[in-house]
N, C-alpha and C positions, 0 to 999 in steps of 0.2 A: 526699496523706493527711497529717493533722496528727500529729506525733510526740508532742505534748503537748496536753492539753486547754486550750482557750482561756480557761477560767475559773480556771485554777490560781492566778493572781495576785489573784483576787477573793474567796478564802476569808476569811471574817470580815467582809466588807463587806455593807452593806445592799443588797438587791435588790428589784425589783418584777418579778413574772412573771405572765403571763396565759396561761390554758389555757381555750379556748372562751370562755365568758362570765364566768369566775371569775378575779379578780385577787388574787394573793397578794403579801404583802410580808413580809420578814423578813431574817435574817442568814444568808448562805450558810455552812453548816457544813461541807459536803463534797460531792463528786460522785464517783459510781462506777457502773459497769455500766449507764449510761443513765439514772441517776436523780440529781436534785439534792436535797440535804438542806437544809431550812431550819429554823433554830431561832429562838425568839422571834417566831414567825410569826403573822400575822393575815390573815383574808380580808376583802377590801374589798367593800362593797355601797353603791351610790349612795343608797339609801334609809335603811338602818339604820346605816351607818357601818362601822367596823372591829369585827370579832369575833375575839378572841384564841384561839389554839389551844394546847393543852397538848402538851408533848413535841416530837418532830421531825415535820416534814411532808415527805413524799417526793413529788417532782414528776417524772413521767416526761418525760425530756428530749425525746423524739420528739413529744410533744403540746404543747409550749410554743410559743405564737404569737410572743411576744417576751419579752426580758429587758432590764430597765433596771438598770444598776449605779449606785447613788447615789455622788456625789463624796465623797471623804474630807473630814472637817471639818478646818479649818486649826488 
C-alpha cells in the first residue's frame, strides 16, 4: 500500500485525464478522498475542439482510464 499519493508532486502541473470517452485537460489543483480537482480545465472534443469550464472540475479517481502529466517548461 502506498503511504503517499503518487500525484503529490504533480500539484500545479498540467494534466490530461480520460474518463470513458471524455478527455479533460487542466491544472491539477488537489487530490483528496478519491477525487482529482482540476482548475483552468477544458473538455476536449475531436469535432468541436476545446470547451472551457468555469470553476473546479472534480474527476472520480476510480473512473479515470489514464492520466498524462505534461512536462514542465524549461
